[in-house]
C-alpha positions in Angstrom: 34.0 -92.1 10.6 35.2 -88.8 11.8 34.2 -87.6 15.3 33.6 -83.9 15.7 34.9 -83.3 19.2 33.8 -79.7 19.1 30.1 -80.7 18.5 30.4 -83.3 21.2 31.8 -80.7 23.6 29.0 -78.3 22.7 26.4 -81.0 23.2 27.8 -81.9 26.7 27.8 -78.2 27.6 24.2 -77.8 26.5 23.2 -80.8 28.5 24.9 -79.5 31.6 23.3 -76.1 31.2 19.9 -77.8 30.7 20.4 -80.0 33.7 20.7 -76.7 35.8 18.3 -74.5 33.9 15.3 -76.8 33.4 14.9 -77.6 37.2 15.6 -74.0 38.3 13.2 -72.7 35.6 10.5 -75.2 36.6 11.0 -74.3 40.3 10.8 -70.6 39.5 7.7 -71.1 37.3 6.0 -73.1 40.1 6.9 -70.4 42.7 5.6 -67.8 40.3 2.4 -69.8 39.7 1.9 -70.3 43.4 2.5 -66.6 44.1 -0.1 -65.7 41.4 -2.7 -68.2 42.7 -2.1 -67.1 46.3 -2.4 -63.4 45.4 -5.4 -64.2 43.2 -7.1 -65.8 46.3 -6.2 -62.8 48.4 -7.4 -60.5 45.6 -10.8 -62.1 45.9 -11.0 -60.9 49.5 -10.5 -57.1 48.8 -7.8 -54.7 47.5 -7.1 -53.8 51.2 -5.8 -57.3 51.8 -3.6 -57.2 48.8 -2.1 -53.9 50.0 -1.6 -55.3 53.5 0.4 -58.2 52.1 2.3 -55.9 49.8 3.6 -53.6 52.6 4.2 -56.5 55.0 6.3 -58.3 52.4 8.5 -55.2 51.9 9.6 -55.4 55.6 9.7 -59.2 55.6 11.9 -59.3 52.4 14.5 -57.1 54.0 15.4 -59.9 56.4 14.7 -62.6 53.7 17.3 -60.7 51.5 20.0 -61.1 54.0 19.8 -64.9 53.9 19.2 -65.1 50.2 22.5 -63.2 49.7 24.2 -65.5 52.2 22.8 -68.5 50.3 24.3 -67.0 47.1 27.7 -66.6 48.9 27.4 -70.2 50.1 26.7 -71.3 46.5 29.8 -69.5 45.2 32.1 -71.1 47.8 30.5 -74.6 47.4 30.8 -74.3 43.6 34.5 -73.5 43.8 35.2 -76.3 46.4 33.2 -78.7 44.3 35.1 -77.7 41.1 38.4 -78.3 42.9 37.2 -81.6 44.4 37.7 -80.3 47.9 34.7 -82.0 49.6 36.0 -81.6 53.2 36.0 -77.8 52.7 32.6 -78.0 51.0 31.0 -79.7 54.0 32.6 -77.3 56.4 31.3 -74.3 54.5 27.8 -75.7 54.2 27.5 -76.7 57.9 29.0 -73.5 59.3 26.9 -71.2 57.2 23.7 -73.1 58.1 24.4 -72.9 61.8 25.3 -69.2 61.9 22.3 -68.3 59.7 19.9 -70.0 62.0 21.2 -68.2 65.1 21.1 -64.9 63.3 17.6 -65.4 61.8 16.0 -66.3 65.2 17.3 -63.0 66.6 16.0 -61.0 63.6 12.6 -62.8 63.7 12.0 -61.6 67.3 12.9 -58.0 66.4 10.5 -58.1 63.5 7.7 -59.7 65.5 7.8 -57.2 68.3 8.3 -54.1 66.1 5.8 -54.9 63.3 3.6 -51.9 64.1 6.5 -49.4 64.2 8.0 -50.7 61.0 4.7 -50.7 59.0 3.9 -47.1 60.1 6.8 -46.0 57.8 4.3 -46.3 54.9 1.7 -43.9 56.6 -1.0 -46.5 56.0 -4.7 -46.1 56.8 -5.8 -47.6 60.1 -7.4 -50.6 58.3 -4.3 -51.3 56.2 -2.1 -51.0 59.2 -4.1 -53.4 61.3 -4.2 -56.0 58.5 -0.5 -55.5 57.8 0.5 -56.0 61.5 -1.6 -59.2 61.7 0.0 -60.7 58.5 3.6 -59.6 59.2 3.7 -61.0 62.8 2.4 -64.4 61.6 4.8 -64.8 58.6 7.7 -63.7 60.7 7.7 -67.2 62.3 8.5 -68.6 58.9 11.8 -66.9 58.7 13.9 -69.7 60.2 12.2 -72.2 57.9 12.8 -70.2 54.7 16.4 -69.6 55.7 17.0 -73.3 55.9 15.3 -73.7 52.5 17.4 -70.9 50.9 20.7 -72.3 52.4 20.0 -75.9 51.3 19.2 -74.7 47.7 22.4 -72.6 47.7 24.5 -75.6 48.8 22.9 -78.0 46.3 23.0 -75.6 43.3 26.6 -74.9 44.1 27.2 -78.6 43.6 25.4 -78.5 40.3 22.2 -80.2 41.7 19.2 -78.1 40.7 16.7 -81.0 40.7 16.5 -81.5 44.5 15.8 -77.8 45.3 13.2 -77.9 42.6 11.5 -80.9 44.2 11.5 -79.2 47.6 10.1 -76.1 46.0 7.3 -78.1 44.3 6.3 -79.6 47.5 6.4 -76.3 49.4 4.4 -74.4 46.8 1.7 -77.2 46.5 1.3 -77.1 50.2 1.2 -73.3 50.2 -1.6 -73.2 47.6 -3.5 -76.0 49.3 -3.3 -74.7 52.9 -3.9 -71.1 51.8 -7.1 -72.1 49.9 -8.4 -74.1 52.9 -7.5 -71.4 55.5 -8.5 -68.3 53.5 -11.9 -69.5 52.3 -12.7 -71.9 55.1 -12.8 -75.5 53.8 -12.8 -78.9 55.4 -14.7 -77.6 58.4 -12.4 -74.7 59.1 -13.8 -71.2 59.5 -12.8 -68.7 56.8 -9.7 -66.9 58.0 -9.1 -64.3 55.2 -5.6 -62.7 55.3 -4.7 -64.7 58.4 -5.3 -67.9 56.5 -2.8 -66.7 53.8 -0.2 -66.2 56.4 -0.8 -69.6 58.1 -0.8 -71.4 54.8 2.6 -69.9 53.9 4.5 -70.7 57.1 3.0 -74.3 57.2 4.4 -74.9 53.7 7.8 -73.3 54.7 8.1 -75.6 57.7 7.5 -78.7 55.6 10.1 -77.6 53.1 12.7 -76.9 55.8 12.3 -80.4 57.2 12.7 -81.9 53.7 15.8 -79.7 53.1 17.5 -80.8 56.4 16.8 -84.4 55.5 18.4 -84.1 52.1 21.6 -82.7 53.7 21.8 -84.7 56.9 19.5 -87.8 56.5 20.8 -91.3 56.4 21.8 -90.9 52.7 22.2 -87.2 52.9 24.5 -85.2 50.7 26.7 -84.0 53.5 26.4 -87.3 55.5 28.2 -89.1 52.8 31.3 -86.9 53.3 33.3 -88.0 56.2 33.3 -86.0 59.5 30.8 -85.1 62.1 28.6 -82.0 62.3 30.4 -79.4 64.4 28.2 -77.1 66.6 31.2 -74.9 67.3 31.1 -71.7 65.2 34.2 -71.3 63.1 34.3 -67.6 62.0 37.2 -68.2 59.6 34.8 -70.4 57.6 31.7 -68.2 57.9 33.0 -64.7 57.4 34.4 -65.1 53.9 31.0 -66.5 52.8 29.2 -63.5 54.4 31.7 -61.1 52.7 30.8 -62.5 49.3 27.1 -63.0 50.1 26.2 -59.8 51.9 26.7 -57.5 49.0 24.0 -59.5 47.2 21.9 -59.1 50.4 22.5 -55.4 50.4 21.5 -55.3 46.7 18.1 -56.7 47.6 17.9 -54.7 50.8 18.4 -51.4 48.9 15.6 -52.7 46.6 13.3 -53.0 49.6 14.3 -49.6 51.1 13.6 -48.1 47.7 10.3 -50.0 47.6 9.3 -48.2 50.9 9.7 -44.8 49.2 8.1 -46.0 46.0 5.2 -47.5 47.9 4.6 -44.2 49.6 4.6 -42.5 46.1 2.2 -45.1 44.6 -0.1 -44.9 47.6 -0.7 -41.2 46.8 -2.7 -42.5 43.9 -4.8 -44.6 46.2 -5.0 -48.2 47.4 -6.5 -49.3 44.1 -3.4 -48.2 42.3 -1.2 -49.9 44.9 -3.1 -53.1 44.6 -2.6 -52.9 40.8 1.1 -52.5 41.3 1.3 -55.6 43.7 -0.7 -57.7 41.2 1.4 -56.4 38.4 4.6 -57.5 40.1 3.1 -61.0 40.4 2.2 -61.0 36.8 5.5 -59.7 35.6 7.1 -62.8 37.1 5.8 -64.6 34.0 8.9 -63.2 32.3 11.7 -62.7 34.8 11.1 -65.7 37.0 11.8 -68.4 34.3 14.9 -66.5 33.3 16.2 -66.1 36.8 17.6 -69.6 36.6 20.2 -68.5 34.0 21.7 -66.2 36.6 22.0 -69.0 39.1 23.5 -71.2 36.5 26.1 -68.5 35.6 27.1 -68.3 39.2 27.5 -72.1 39.5 29.4 -72.7 36.2 31.8 -69.7 36.6 32.5 -71.0 40.1 33.2 -74.5 38.8 35.4 -73.0 36.0 37.5 -71.0 38.5 37.7 -73.8 41.0 39.0 -76.2 38.3 41.2 -73.6 36.6 39.4 -74.0 33.2 38.8 -70.4 32.2 37.9 -71.0 28.6 35.1 -73.2 29.6 33.6 -70.4 31.7 33.6 -68.1 28.6 31.7 -70.8 26.6 29.1 -71.2 29.3 28.4 -67.5 29.5 27.9 -67.2 25.7 25.4 -70.1 25.8 23.5 -68.7 28.8 23.1 -65.2 27.3 21.9 -66.8 24.0 19.2 -69.0 25.7 18.0 -66.4 28.1 17.4 -64.0 25.2 15.4 -66.6 23.3 13.3 -67.4 26.3 12.6 -63.8 27.1 11.4 -63.0 23.6 8.4 -65.3 24.3 7.8 -64.5 28.0 8.3 -60.8 27.7 6.2 -60.8 24.5 3.3 -62.1 26.6 3.4 -59.0 28.8 3.4 -56.8 25.7 0.6 -58.5 23.8 -1.7 -59.8 26.6 -1.4 -57.4 29.6 -5.1 -57.0 30.3 -5.8 -60.7 29.9 -3.0 -61.6 32.4 -4.3 -59.1 34.9 -7.8 -60.5 34.6 -6.4 -63.8 35.9 -5.6 -62.0 39.2 -8.5 -59.7 39.8 -12.0 -58.8 38.6 -11.6 -55.1 39.6 -11.7 -53.1 36.4 -9.6 -50.2 37.7 -6.9 -52.5 39.0 -6.8 -54.3 35.6 -6.4 -51.0 33.7 -3.6 -49.6 35.9 -1.8 -53.0 36.1 -2.0 -53.6 32.3 0.0 -50.4 31.6 2.6 -51.5 34.2 3.0 -54.9 32.5 3.3 -53.3 29.0 6.2 -51.1 30.1 7.9 -54.0 31.9 7.5 -56.1 28.8 9.5 -53.6 26.8 12.6 -53.9 29.1 12.5 -57.7 29.8 15.4 -58.7 27.5 18.0 -56.2 29.0 16.7 -57.1 32.5 17.2 -60.8 32.1 20.6 -60.6 30.3 21.7 -58.4 33.1 20.8 -61.2 35.5 23.2 -63.5 33.7 26.0 -61.0 33.8 25.5 -60.4 37.5 25.4 -64.1 38.2 28.8 -64.5 36.4 30.3 -61.7 38.4 29.1 -63.2 41.7 30.5 -66.7 40.7 33.9 -65.0 40.3 33.6 -63.3 43.7 32.8 -59.8 42.4 29.5 -59.6 44.3 30.0 -55.9 45.1 29.8 -54.8 41.5 26.1 -55.8 40.9 25.3 -54.2 44.3 26.9 -50.9 43.3 25.1 -50.8 40.0 21.7 -51.5 41.7 22.3 -48.8 44.2 23.2 -46.3 41.5 20.2 -47.2 39.3 17.8 -47.1 42.2 18.9 -43.9 43.8 19.8 -41.9 40.7 16.9 -42.9 38.5 14.0 -45.0 39.9 13.5 -43.5 43.3 14.0 -39.8 42.5 12.0 -39.9 39.3 9.1 -41.7 41.1 9.0 -39.2 43.9 9.1 -36.3 41.5 6.3 -37.7 39.5 4.1 -38.3 42.5 4.9 -35.4 44.8 6.3 -32.6 42.6 4.8 -32.9 39.1 1.7 -34.9 40.2 1.6 -36.7 36.8 -0.1 -40.0 35.8 1.2 -43.1 37.5 2.3 -44.3 34.1 5.3 -42.1 34.4 6.4 -44.0 37.5 6.3 -47.2 35.5 8.5 -45.5 32.8 11.0 -44.5 35.5 11.2 -48.2 36.5 12.0 -49.1 32.9 14.7 -46.5 32.5 16.4 -47.8 35.7 16.5 -51.3 34.3 18.0 -50.2 31.0 20.6 -48.1 32.8 21.7 -51.1 34.9 21.9 -53.4 31.9 24.2 -51.0 30.0 26.4 -50.5 33.1 26.8 -54.2 33.8 27.6 -54.9 30.2 30.4 -52.3 30.1 31.9 -53.5 33.4 31.7 -57.2 32.4 33.5 -56.5 29.2 36.3 -54.6 30.9 36.8 -56.9 33.8 38.3 -60.3 32.9 36.5 -62.4 35.5 37.9 -65.7 34.1 41.3 -64.9 35.6 39.9 -64.6 39.1 41.6 -66.7 41.8 39.6 -69.4 43.8 38.2 -68.0 47.0 38.4 -71.3 49.1 42.1 -71.5 49.4 43.7 -74.7 50.5 42.3 -76.7 53.4 
């Protein structure tokens, strides 16, 4: 009996990809579902509450983006240390990043809390929208340290190839978020209805629970890092932290530029009224049906390229990328197709306001057209980050946002005063431009010959 070693190798590779993709995809789908359900609950309050959460999240997400990027940088370094079997280095990177991130996020949380009103005034909101936004933003700011822990724990574990544990933590966090939000928003179990305040309290309660679980996974009696010899050091070692931040912060900047652009785009959309802005916010939640499940492929690309570079197996890295692009394309055909075929039905799940449904459905249709290039671009960017080229995706995002999305949106709203549909089209053109740019650079740059970033301990 002849054994086909190539088929066996391909099967092992598929199994490793699935062991990463399935938990991350399930985690992302659950987060998407929780976001949709939470927004649907808020949507039953009034469009003003939806808008308040939308503008508040833009400010909140700027700080969140910093630590999401740092978590990505942590994942890159952990993946390369893990691929090279350098567990002492792995532990040091994880602990130092977590310690420094907590110190920094506490400082930023205080800045956000005390300056919420000033920051939200950037959007020129109505007095009612401003008051609701200040209330919501100040409450959710207290969740920043908790979500930073959750992000860092996920980055560490995913860098080690463990996507199941972050998924379990996310499941628990989102179940608690939905449950507490329902109880607090509508006033159940003897609690008075709290409206938008309840949505904020439900969120930070769930984040606190998830953070405790994450710390237990790392440092509990049988914790991942506890099993590696050596005590936790409370002394900051900048030589360990700074390289992680250098790789991670470009990813942070990528998201921050998104949020800065969102401020200008929000001002443009608000010229069409708060109903239009509510439709946009709900449309973003609904669009997650497509890009959220596919986001796991980008994380997997970062991890597997990191492992390949750490172990010196460049050919394996190429095989992983081919498989990831193949499977993200297949998945997106179905998920993106839902946005194209059922846009109004999806919007009706989130709101019963007819105007919001009509405007949001057009947004979903346009986004459905560009889902495949958007999601493949996520895989390419994940691979570039895994090889340490985190500045390339950042530069492409900046170029797309500030040469296409932002200027076209502002021109449509303030100069030509055309239908809001043209703003949605500008978004689609930006995504196509970024995909083409990433593909060209990815083919020209041989990332598989990159050197390991962790050095020798």
